[in-house]
Each structure stands twice: as structure tokens, then as C-alpha cells.
C-alpha positions in Angstrom: 8.3 -17.7 -8.4 7.7 -15.6 -5.5 5.4 -12.2 -5.8 5.8 -8.8 -4.1 3.1 -8.0 -1.9 3.2 -4.5 -2.6 3.1 -4.2 -6.2 2.0 -7.7 -7.5 5.3 -8.3 -9.7 8.0 -10.9 -9.2 9.7 -10.8 -5.9 12.7 -7.9 -6.1 15.0 -6.1 -3.7 14.2 -2.7 -2.5 11.2 -0.1 -3.0 8.8 -0.3 -5.5 8.8 2.8 -7.6 5.5 3.7 -8.7 3.1 6.0 -10.7 -0.6 6.8 -11.2 -1.7 7.7 -14.8 -4.2 9.9 -15.9 -6.5 6.8 -16.7 -6.1 5.4 -13.3 -3.8 2.7 -13.8 -0.9 2.1 -11.4 2.3 1.1 -13.1 5.9 0.9 -12.4 7.9 3.7 -13.3 10.4 1.7 -15.2 7.5 1.1 -17.7 7.5 5.2 -18.3 11.7 5.5 -18.3 12.5 2.4 -20.7 12.9 3.7 -24.2 10.5 1.4 -25.6 7.9 1.0 -23.0 4.3 0.7 -24.1 3.3 3.0 -21.4 6.2 5.6 -22.3 4.7 5.7 -25.7 1.3 6.5 -24.5 2.8 9.5 -22.5 4.8 10.9 -25.4 1.8 10.7 -27.6 -0.3 12.7 -25.0 -2.9 9.9 -24.8 -2.3 9.8 -21.0 -0.5 11.6 -18.1 1.7 10.7 -14.8 -0.8 12.1 -12.2 1.3 10.9 -9.2 4.6 9.0 -8.5 5.7 7.5 -5.5 8.0 5.0 -3.5 6.4 2.1 -1.8 9.4 0.8 1.1 8.8 -2.9 2.0 8.2 -3.2 5.8 10.3 -5.7 7.8 8.2 -8.3 9.6 8.7 -8.3 13.3 9.4 -11.7 14.8 7.4 -12.6 18.1 9.4 -13.6 21.5 
């Protein structure tokens, strides 16, 4: 199994949609957007807040000559 160098999760296609929570954790936004997500329940209860949200785009490796 291959892992994404940017977010540490299983390899995927496209950008990593990430969010920083008020307690300092960095998580995928899909954990907040899912109806049954554990992080979503914490946000709804007011235990944590989303402090920042951003996209990380994978960079293409340049080939040498």
C-alpha cells in the first residue's frame, strides 16, 4: 500500500483538503463533512472549532536530463 507524502493517508488522486482544529489537530475535511464522522460530532457539540481550512496540491516531480 502506498501513502500520500502530504497528508500521510493512503495514496489518492487530486489535492488534499485539510483543516486545522482549535485543539491543534490537522484532519481531512471529509472527517468533518461526513454525517457519521467523529470529528463532525465534536464540532457540533462545540468541543472543537475549525480554525483554518486549506488545499494542498501535490507537486509534479521534474525529471532530470
